[in-house]
C-alpha positions as CSV (number, residue, x, y, z in Angstrom):
1,M,36.4,-172.2,21.6
2,S,35.4,-173.7,25.0
3,Y,32.3,-172.3,26.5
4,E,34.3,-171.1,29.5
5,L,36.5,-168.9,27.2
6,F,33.4,-167.7,25.3
7,I,31.6,-166.6,28.5
8,A,34.8,-165.0,29.8
9,L,35.1,-162.9,26.6
10,R,31.4,-161.9,26.8
11,Y,31.8,-160.7,30.4
12,L,34.7,-158.5,29.3
13,R,32.5,-156.6,26.8
14,A,31.0,-153.4,28.1
15,K,27.3,-153.0,28.7
16,R,25.6,-150.0,30.1
17,R,24.5,-151.6,33.3
18,Q,28.1,-152.9,33.8
19,A,29.8,-149.5,33.3
20,A,31.5,-149.6,36.7
21,V,33.0,-153.0,35.9
22,S,34.2,-151.8,32.5
23,V,35.9,-148.8,34.0
24,L,37.7,-151.0,36.6
25,T,38.7,-153.3,33.8
26,G,40.2,-150.4,31.8
27,I,42.0,-149.1,34.9
28,A,43.5,-152.6,35.5
29,I,44.7,-152.9,31.9
30,I,46.2,-149.4,32.0
31,G,47.9,-150.1,35.4
32,I,49.4,-153.3,34.2
33,S,50.5,-151.8,30.9
34,A,52.2,-148.9,32.8
35,G,54.0,-151.3,35.1
36,V,55.2,-153.6,32.3
37,A,56.3,-150.6,30.1
38,A,58.2,-149.1,33.0
39,L,59.9,-152.3,33.9
40,I,61.0,-153.0,30.3
41,V,62.4,-149.5,30.0
42,A,64.3,-149.8,33.4
43,Q,65.6,-153.2,32.3
44,A,66.7,-151.9,29.0
45,L,68.5,-148.9,30.7
46,I,70.3,-151.1,33.2
47,T,71.3,-153.6,30.5
48,G,72.5,-150.9,28.2
49,F,74.5,-149.2,30.9
50,R,76.1,-152.4,32.0
51,N,77.0,-153.4,28.4
52,E,78.3,-149.9,27.6
53,V,80.6,-149.8,30.7
54,Q,81.8,-153.4,30.0
55,E,82.5,-152.6,26.4
56,K,84.5,-149.5,27.3
57,I,86.4,-151.3,30.1
58,L,87.4,-154.2,27.7
59,A,88.4,-151.8,24.9
60,G,90.4,-149.5,27.2
61,T,92.2,-152.0,29.5
62,A,93.6,-155.5,29.5
63,H,91.5,-158.5,29.9
64,L,94.1,-160.2,32.2
65,N,97.1,-158.9,34.1
66,L,100.1,-160.8,35.3
67,L,102.3,-159.4,38.1
68,R,104.6,-160.5,40.8
69,T,103.1,-161.3,44.2
70,D,105.8,-159.1,45.9
71,N,105.0,-156.2,43.6
72,A,108.6,-156.2,42.4
73,G,109.5,-155.4,38.8
74,I,109.6,-158.1,36.2
75,E,113.2,-158.1,34.7
76,D,112.8,-160.9,32.1
77,Y,109.5,-159.6,30.9
78,R,110.1,-160.3,27.2
79,A,110.8,-164.0,27.8
80,L,107.9,-164.2,30.2
81,A,105.6,-162.5,27.6
82,G,106.6,-165.1,25.0
83,R,105.7,-168.0,27.4
84,V,102.4,-166.4,28.3
85,G,101.6,-165.7,24.7
86,A,101.7,-169.5,24.0
87,V,99.0,-170.2,26.5
88,P,95.7,-171.4,24.8
89,G,93.1,-168.6,24.9
90,V,95.6,-165.8,25.1
91,R,95.4,-163.6,21.9
92,A,97.9,-160.9,22.5
93,V,100.5,-160.0,25.2
94,S,102.3,-156.8,26.1
95,A,104.5,-155.6,28.9
96,T,103.6,-152.4,30.7
97,T,104.1,-150.3,33.8
98,Y,102.2,-147.7,35.6
99,E,103.6,-144.5,37.2
100,P,101.6,-141.9,39.2
101,V,102.9,-138.4,38.3
102,L,102.1,-134.8,38.4
103,M,101.6,-133.1,35.0
104,T,102.1,-129.3,34.8
105,I,101.8,-126.7,32.1
106,G,102.0,-123.1,33.0
107,D,100.0,-122.7,36.3
108,R,97.9,-125.8,35.7
109,Q,98.7,-129.0,37.5
110,E,96.9,-132.4,37.4
111,Q,97.6,-135.8,38.9
112,A,97.8,-138.5,36.3
113,I,98.8,-142.1,35.6
114,L,101.4,-142.8,33.0
115,K,101.2,-146.1,31.3
116,G,104.1,-147.5,29.4
117,V,103.5,-149.0,25.9
118,D,105.6,-151.8,24.7
119,L,106.2,-150.8,21.1
120,E,107.7,-154.2,20.2
121,A,104.5,-156.0,21.0
122,R,101.6,-156.5,18.7
123,R,99.4,-153.4,18.2
124,E,96.4,-155.4,19.3
125,A,97.9,-155.8,22.8
126,N,98.0,-152.1,23.4
127,E,94.7,-150.3,23.5
128,V,96.1,-146.9,22.9
129,F,96.3,-147.6,19.1
130,A,92.6,-148.3,19.0
131,T,91.4,-145.4,21.2
132,T,93.5,-142.6,19.8
133,I,91.2,-140.1,18.1
134,E,93.7,-137.3,17.3
135,G,97.3,-137.5,16.3
136,D,99.2,-140.7,15.8
137,A,100.0,-143.1,18.7
138,T,102.8,-144.7,16.6
139,L,104.8,-141.6,17.2
140,L,105.5,-142.8,20.7
141,S,108.4,-144.8,19.1
142,Q,110.1,-141.5,18.2
143,K,112.9,-140.0,20.3
144,Q,113.7,-142.9,22.5
145,E,117.1,-141.5,23.0
146,V,116.5,-137.9,23.9
147,K,119.1,-135.2,23.5
148,E,119.2,-131.8,25.1
149,G,116.3,-129.7,23.9
150,E,114.3,-132.6,22.6
151,Y,111.1,-134.1,24.1
152,R,109.7,-137.5,24.5
153,A,106.3,-138.4,23.0
154,I,103.0,-138.7,25.0
155,V,99.4,-139.5,24.3
156,V,97.0,-138.0,26.8
157,G,93.3,-138.6,27.6
158,K,90.7,-136.4,26.0
159,E,89.4,-135.0,29.3
160,L,92.9,-134.6,30.7
161,A,93.8,-132.6,27.6
162,R,90.7,-130.4,28.0
163,V,91.3,-129.6,31.6
164,M,95.0,-128.8,31.1
165,G,94.4,-127.0,27.8
166,L,96.7,-129.4,25.9
167,R,96.8,-129.6,22.1
168,L,98.7,-131.7,19.6
169,D,102.4,-130.7,19.6
170,G,102.0,-129.0,22.9
171,V,104.6,-129.6,25.6
172,V,103.9,-130.7,29.2
173,T,106.2,-131.3,32.1
174,V,105.9,-134.5,34.1
175,V,107.1,-134.7,37.7
176,S,107.6,-138.2,39.0
177,S,108.5,-138.7,42.7
178,Q,110.9,-141.5,43.5
179,T,112.5,-142.0,46.9
180,R,116.0,-142.4,48.1
181,L,117.5,-143.5,51.3
182,T,119.1,-140.7,53.4
183,P,120.6,-140.6,56.9
184,V,117.2,-139.4,58.1
185,G,115.2,-142.0,56.2
186,L,113.4,-142.1,52.9
187,A,113.2,-138.8,51.0
188,P,111.5,-137.9,47.7
189,R,113.7,-137.6,44.6
190,P,111.6,-135.8,42.0
191,R,112.3,-136.2,38.3
192,F,111.3,-133.6,35.8
193,T,110.7,-134.8,32.2
194,R,109.2,-132.8,29.3
195,F,106.9,-134.5,26.8
196,Q,105.4,-133.5,23.5
197,V,101.7,-134.4,22.9
198,V,101.6,-136.6,19.8
199,G,98.0,-137.9,20.3
200,I,94.8,-137.7,22.2
201,F,92.8,-140.8,23.1
202,A,89.2,-141.3,24.1
203,S,88.3,-144.7,25.7
204,G,84.7,-143.5,26.5
205,L,85.3,-144.0,30.3
206,Y,85.7,-140.7,32.1
207,E,88.0,-142.2,34.8
208,Y,90.6,-143.2,32.1
209,D,90.2,-140.2,29.8
210,S,90.7,-137.7,32.7
211,K,93.6,-139.4,34.5
212,W,95.6,-141.5,32.0
213,A,98.4,-140.8,29.6
214,Y,100.5,-143.2,27.5
215,I,104.3,-143.0,26.9
216,S,106.6,-145.6,25.5
217,L,107.7,-148.4,27.9
218,Q,111.4,-147.3,27.5
219,A,110.4,-143.7,28.5
220,A,108.5,-145.1,31.5
221,Q,111.6,-147.1,32.6
222,D,113.8,-144.1,32.3
223,L,111.3,-142.1,34.3
224,R,111.2,-144.6,37.1
225,G,115.0,-145.1,37.0
226,D,114.8,-148.8,38.0
227,G,116.4,-150.3,35.0
228,Q,114.8,-152.4,32.2
229,T,111.9,-153.8,34.1
230,A,108.1,-154.0,33.6
231,G,105.5,-153.9,36.3
232,V,102.7,-155.9,34.5
233,I,102.3,-158.3,31.7
234,Q,98.9,-157.5,30.2
235,M,96.9,-159.9,28.0
236,K,94.0,-159.8,25.6
237,V,92.0,-163.1,25.5
238,G,89.8,-164.7,23.0
239,D,86.9,-165.4,25.3
240,I,86.3,-162.7,27.9
241,E,83.9,-165.0,29.9
242,A,86.6,-167.7,30.2
243,V,89.2,-165.3,31.7
244,A,89.3,-167.1,35.0
245,E,90.2,-170.4,33.3
246,I,92.8,-168.8,31.1
247,G,94.3,-167.1,34.2
248,A,94.7,-170.4,35.9
249,R,96.6,-171.8,32.9
250,V,98.9,-168.8,32.9
251,R,99.6,-169.2,36.7
252,A,100.4,-172.9,36.1
253,I,103.1,-172.0,33.6
254,V,104.7,-169.0,35.3
255,G,104.9,-170.3,38.8
256,P,103.8,-169.4,42.3
257,E,105.7,-166.1,42.4
258,F,103.2,-164.5,40.0
259,M,99.5,-163.7,40.4
260,T,96.8,-162.7,37.9
261,T,94.0,-160.2,38.0
262,S,91.2,-160.2,35.5
263,W,88.9,-157.5,34.3
264,Q,86.1,-159.2,36.2
265,E,88.0,-159.1,39.5
266,L,89.1,-155.5,39.1
267,N,85.5,-154.3,38.3
268,R,83.6,-156.7,40.6
269,P,82.2,-154.0,42.9
270,L,80.8,-152.0,39.9
271,F,79.1,-155.0,38.4
272,A,77.9,-156.2,41.8
273,A,76.3,-152.8,42.3
274,L,74.6,-152.9,38.9
275,K,73.2,-156.4,39.6
276,L,71.9,-155.3,43.0
277,Q,70.3,-152.2,41.3
278,Q,68.7,-154.5,38.7
279,R,67.1,-156.6,41.4
280,V,65.8,-153.6,43.3
281,V,64.3,-152.2,40.1
282,I,62.6,-155.5,39.3
283,V,61.1,-155.7,42.8
284,F,59.9,-152.1,42.7
285,F,58.1,-152.4,39.4
286,A,56.8,-155.8,40.2
287,L,55.1,-154.2,43.2
288,L,53.7,-151.6,40.8
289,I,52.2,-154.4,38.7
290,I,50.8,-156.1,41.8
291,M,49.1,-152.9,42.8
292,A,47.6,-152.7,39.3
293,A,46.5,-156.3,39.6
294,L,44.4,-155.5,42.7
295,N,42.0,-153.9,40.3
296,I,41.5,-157.3,38.7
297,I,40.4,-158.6,42.1
298,T,37.9,-155.8,42.4
299,T,36.7,-156.2,38.8
300,L,36.1,-160.0,39.1
301,T,34.5,-159.6,42.6
302,M,32.0,-157.1,41.1
303,T,31.4,-159.4,38.1
304,V,30.7,-162.3,40.4
305,I,28.2,-160.2,42.3
306,E,26.5,-159.0,39.2
307,K,26.6,-162.4,37.5
308,H,25.4,-164.6,40.4
309,R,22.2,-165.4,38.5
310,D,24.1,-166.5,35.4
311,I,26.4,-168.6,37.6
312,A,23.4,-170.3,39.2
313,I,21.8,-171.1,35.9
314,L,25.1,-172.5,34.6
315,R,25.4,-174.7,37.7
316,A,21.8,-175.8,37.4
317,Q,22.5,-176.9,33.8
318,G,25.4,-179.0,34.8
319,A,28.5,-176.8,34.9
320,T,31.0,-177.9,37.4
321,S,32.6,-175.6,40.0
322,G,35.9,-176.1,38.1
323,S,34.3,-174.7,34.9
324,I,32.9,-171.7,36.8
325,M,36.3,-171.1,38.3
326,R,38.0,-171.3,34.9
327,I,35.6,-168.6,33.5
328,F,36.8,-166.0,36.0
329,V,40.4,-167.1,35.9
330,L,40.4,-166.7,32.1
331,Q,38.8,-163.3,32.4
332,G,41.5,-162.1,34.7
333,V,44.3,-163.7,32.7
334,I,43.0,-162.0,29.5
335,I,43.0,-158.7,31.3
336,G,46.6,-159.3,32.3
337,A,47.6,-160.5,28.9
338,I,46.1,-157.4,27.2
339,G,48.0,-155.2,29.7
340,A,51.2,-157.1,29.2
341,V,51.0,-156.9,25.4
342,L,50.2,-153.2,25.4
343,G,52.9,-152.5,28.0
344,T,55.5,-154.4,26.0
345,I,54.6,-152.3,22.9
346,V,54.8,-149.1,24.8
347,G,58.0,-150.0,26.6
348,L,59.8,-151.0,23.3
349,G,58.5,-147.8,21.7
350,A,59.8,-145.7,24.5
351,T,63.2,-147.5,24.3
352,W,63.4,-146.8,20.5
353,V,62.5,-143.2,20.9
354,A,65.1,-142.7,23.7
355,N,67.8,-144.3,21.5
356,R,66.7,-142.5,18.4
357,Y,66.9,-139.0,19.9
358,H,69.6,-139.7,22.5
359,L,67.4,-138.8,25.4
360,V,69.4,-140.7,28.1
361,S,72.4,-138.6,29.1
362,I,74.2,-138.9,32.4
363,P,77.0,-137.1,34.2
364,A,80.3,-138.7,33.0
365,E,82.1,-137.6,36.2
366,I,79.8,-139.9,38.3
367,Y,78.9,-142.8,35.9
368,S,82.1,-142.8,33.8
369,V,80.1,-142.8,30.5
370,S,78.2,-139.8,29.2
371,S,75.3,-141.5,27.4
372,V,73.6,-144.8,27.5
373,K,72.0,-146.8,24.6
374,M,69.1,-148.8,25.9
375,Q,69.1,-152.5,25.1
376,A,65.8,-154.3,25.4
377,R,66.5,-158.0,25.1
378,A,63.7,-160.3,23.9
379,L,64.2,-162.7,26.9
380,D,63.7,-159.8,29.3
381,C,60.6,-158.6,27.6
382,L,59.1,-162.1,27.6
383,A,60.0,-162.5,31.3
384,V,58.3,-159.1,32.2
385,A,55.2,-160.0,30.2
386,G,55.1,-163.4,31.8
387,L,55.5,-161.9,35.3
388,A,52.5,-159.6,34.6
389,V,50.3,-162.5,33.4
390,L,51.4,-164.6,36.4
391,I,50.5,-161.8,38.8
392,S,47.1,-161.4,37.0
393,F,46.5,-165.1,37.4
394,L,47.2,-165.1,41.1
395,A,44.8,-162.1,41.5
396,T,41.9,-164.2,40.0
397,I,42.1,-167.0,42.5
398,Y,40.0,-165.5,45.3
399,P,37.1,-164.2,43.2
400,A,37.1,-167.3,41.0
401,R,36.9,-169.6,44.1
402,K,34.2,-167.4,45.5
403,A,32.2,-167.8,42.2
404,A,32.8,-171.6,42.2
405,R,31.4,-171.9,45.7
406,L,28.1,-170.1,44.8
407,L,25.1,-172.5,45.3
408,P,22.4,-172.4,42.6
409,V,19.6,-172.5,45.2
410,E,20.9,-169.6,47.2
411,A,21.5,-167.5,44.1
412,L,18.1,-168.1,42.6
413,R,16.1,-167.9,45.8
414,Y,15.1,-164.2,45.5
415,E,14.9,-164.1,41.6
């Protein structure tokens, strides 16, 4: 052990005549610990929320969508899906279409989005088979040719079913409004179709669970009345982070009349807001750590005043100004390191308790998910602890330089 570190450790030990310094040292450690713990918990909360939302989005929607630039229907969608499925990186392909409708049962009415399911595609390509929690989504293939008195099959979202009071085998009327050209212009042409509930799905995202329902692609085509067309070719990819490169390959094959949209593009405002929120949280709690580090300046300044005789003796015995400066820098860094370690332990403990007892619940209507599992990553914890030690080091510069400039003659003159 170097003598600078030995002296720094001795100065940190409490003595009766240094009670004030010891109290300030304890306050500094507690303040840094609190800041580090709060920042770790906040980081874990934001990371957990982001990963939870991303996981739900990827499980409940397509990774990549292909559609025409003019928003017209895709007539040869089966041949196009075969070409797209051969693109490297594409794992599964399915044609689909979306139709805004009004769902009614008794005196209850709710707006909803019907999504057509291509039952000839691989099950992996249609998320409804993975998210259905009640009933059987494969029953969507039944009654494609509906006779009088029969109903088509539908799978509705969990929240939508709750609001409308729907149960398995229940019947709901779907009103879709198409338009037709009349002598006075375009006029609505409503279509009334009755569906029987064969399943209830839960994606985990409130926006989908409260507004979406699935029907077969053929039923959606009949509902739209525009022939055997699809609106979108949806894809699941092997690497979700490489979706932009895969989209470029798809566009190169299908031609300029098509465009692609990825899960990243569709949800960019959400993830941008989360990233901004993370930065604001880091800055806020970094300021909290800086405020706690001000106690280090006070502690070291008082130590310099009380130890001026020791400093003078060390200088007279040959200690350089650099050695004196290192003594007080080490003292402040040790305070910061102790606070960082304690804060990390407290923060990880708080994260574990919150996850163990499900303490973090949020309104699903606002945040799409109802609960968040905190995720404290090792790299984030190391970064927060390192930030605390760095701030503590910066706080030592002024008092350490002041101690290094102390002249032995001036310090010992009145001793």
